[in-house]
N, C-alpha and C positions, 0 to 999 in steps of 0.2 A: 451567400457564402458563409459556411459555418466555420467558427473558430477552430483550428486544429486541436487546441488544448482540450476541448470537450470530447474529442474522439480518442483521447488517450485513456480515458477512464470508463470502466464498465461496471454495471451493477452486478453484484455477486450474491447469489442465493444459495444457502446451504440446505442439504437434505439428508435425512436418514432413509435411504431407499426413495420412496415416493412421498414421504412425510416432510413437509416444509418445516424448517427450523428457524433460521434467522436470515436477515439481509445485511449486506455490508458493501464496501467499495473495494475496487482494485484497479490497477492500471497496468499498461503494457510496457515491457522493456525488451529491447532487442540488442543482442550482442553476437557478432560473428555469425549472422544469419539464423541464430537461435532466437525463438520468441518465448517470452516468459510472462506469466501473470504474477504480479506482486500484490500482496495483501498483508494484513496482520496475521501473525501466527495464531492468535486466539480465535480467528475466524474458522480455521480448519480443525483446531482442537483446543479445548479449554477444560482442564480437569476440575478446577474449583467449581465451575458452574455445571459440570457434567455434560458438556457440549461435545458430542462425538459424531459429527456428520461423516458419511462415507462417500459423498459426492457433492459437487457444487455445479451450479449453472451460471454461465456468463452470457449476458445479453450483448449481441454484436449487430452492427448495421450491415445490411446486405445490398444497399442501393445508394450510390453516391448522390443521385439526383432526387431521391425520395427517401428521406430519413425516417419516414413512418414504417418502413419495412425493416424488420429485424429478425433475428433467430436466436435461440437459446442453445449455447454450446454446453453439453454435459461433460463434466470431467470427473472421472473416478479418483478418489483420494488414496486408494489402496490398490496395489497390484501384487498378486501372489502373496497376499497377507502382509505386505510391507507398504508403508506410507510413501507417497511419491513426492511430497514437497521437501524443499531444502530449508533448513533453518540454521541459525548460528548461535554461538555463545561467545562471551568474552570473560574477562576476569571477574566481572560483576554478576555474571549469570546469563540467563537466556535473553535473547534479543527478540522482540515481538514483531518479527518480520518473517513472512513465508514466501517462497518463490516456487512456482510450478511451471515446468517447461510444457508448452503447448505443442501439440502435433499439428504442423501446418497443413498436412494432408486432410485433417479433419475439418478445416475451415472451409466455408463456401468460397467458390472461386470469385464471387463478387463482393467478398467481405470488405468493409470500409473501416479502416483503423489508422491511428497514428501511434508511434512508439517513441518513448524516451530511449536514449542510448547512453553509453558511457560519456559521450561528448556533452551531454546535458548536465553532468555532475559538476559541482563547483570546482574550478581550477585552483582557487586560492581561498582559504578560510578567512583570511584577513579582509577579503573584499565584501564580506557579509557582516553588516553591523547590527547591533542590537537596536530594535525599533524599526528595522526595515519592513516594508510592506510585503505581504505574502498573499497567496490565494490557496485555499484548500478546496479541491474539486471532488465532490462525492455525492452521496445519496443519503442525506440526514433523515432518519426515521423512514427511509425508503422513498422520500419525496423527490420527485424529478419530473421532467417533461414526459409524461406517459405517452403522448402522441408521437413525439420525435425520439423518444428513448435517450434523452440526454441528461447528464448530471446538472447540478446547480453548483454555484461557486460561493464560498464564504470568504470574507476578508479577514485577515489576521495580521499580526506583527510578531517579529521575533522578540521573545520576552526574557531570554537569558543569553549569556555570552555565547555567540555561535563559535563552534570549534572546541568549546570546553564542555566536558561531559558533566551534565547537571547531576549533582549528588553522587558523582562517580559512575553514573549510568551512561549508556551509549545513546542518549537522546538530548535534545534541546527543548525549550519551552516555547509555545506560541500562545498568544493572547487573542482569542476569538471565540465566537459562539459555535459550538459543535454539538452534535447529538449522536445517539446510537445510530448505527448504519453508516457512519463516516469512517469507521475503522478501515484502514488500508488505503485511504485516499492519498494522492500525491500532494505534497506541500511544495509549492513552486514560487519562484521570484522572477519577475520580468527581466529579460536579458536581450536587449536589442542588438548586442554585438555578437551574438552566437548564431545558432541555426535560424536562417531567415524564415523557414517554413514552420518552425516550432520554437519561437523566441522566448523560451523559458528555461530557467535553471532549476533542476530537481534537487531540492535541499533535503527532503525527508519523507518519511512515511508516517502519516498520522496514526496514532495508536488509541489514545483514550484521554478523557478529561481527568484533571487532577483537582482534588479538593482537600480541605482540612477535615480530619475526622472529628475534631472537637467543635466544629462550626455550629453555632446556634441556628437552627433551621428557620426560626422566626425572626431573629434579629440580623443575621448576617447573610448577605447574598453569596452565591457561589463565586469562587475565585475567577471562573471563566478562563482558566489556564488549561493547556493541553500539552501532552508530550508527543514529540515527533522523533522517530529514530533516524539517525543520520543515514542518508541515502548511499553513502559509500560502502555500506555492507553489501550492496548489490554487486559490486565488483568481486567480492569474495564468493557470493552465492551463485553467480552466473559464470564463474570461471570453469574451464573444461575439467579441471581436477576436482571441482565441487560435485561431480557426479556421485561421489561416495558420501557426501555430507547430508545424509538422510536420517531423520529420527527413526528409532526402532518402532515396532508395532504397538508399543504402549505410549508413544508420544514423547519419550525421553530423547534428548538431543544427542545423536551420535557425533555431533560436531564439537562436543564439549572438550574432548581431548585435543582438538585442533587449536584451542585457545584463540578463536577468531577475534580480531580487534575491529572496532568500528568507531567512527565519529570523533576525529579531532584529538586534542591533547588530554 
């Protein structure tokens, strides 16, 4: 019996046509019968590193009794010259989260997946304390169970006051070992009082590691801290009216004027 949490997360590969670019993580979020892939925005576009994929592939299971069977779902990132993902901004700038609605008719009939929903978001910010234990589910450096196509889990703890925007940004800090390829992974906390089939609270979307620019590489270890964007941004990006919250064809956020807010006080 496979843990349902592992079926929420999919390996994401980016491509420029048929040329492979990078690997990342993503997870599934369902709202009002609409199915979305959630990942980091810098997975689908990143101007500083000149990362401009035009499609992604998502690895999905196709047999509940045999997890060695899978398929790669190809998703174009542009339609009619316009990008298809939704992204948001707040008063502090862009939020490193991207949401892509998936066409259910393109999925195999036998697809095996589990989805987070709005009910998996924290109902109270006060219920989450600094130092609380977390899991980050993803594909660090692309590492995973290649036979069964399953992610791995890293342990972490909340390293900043949850609900308070760290440095005024829409994210909180986690303390845990992460690597490239984990971008877009769900950050979750165990919740035995919630959904019995998926007993986890979705707190955030892992984005990147944080380090000190002036750190002595020989004398000082890496901080081992990461930023995770508050998951309540998903309520904004998956709302019916968010159909128009798409960046323009150069990757600038059309949601800037909407002044979208996220993540606590």
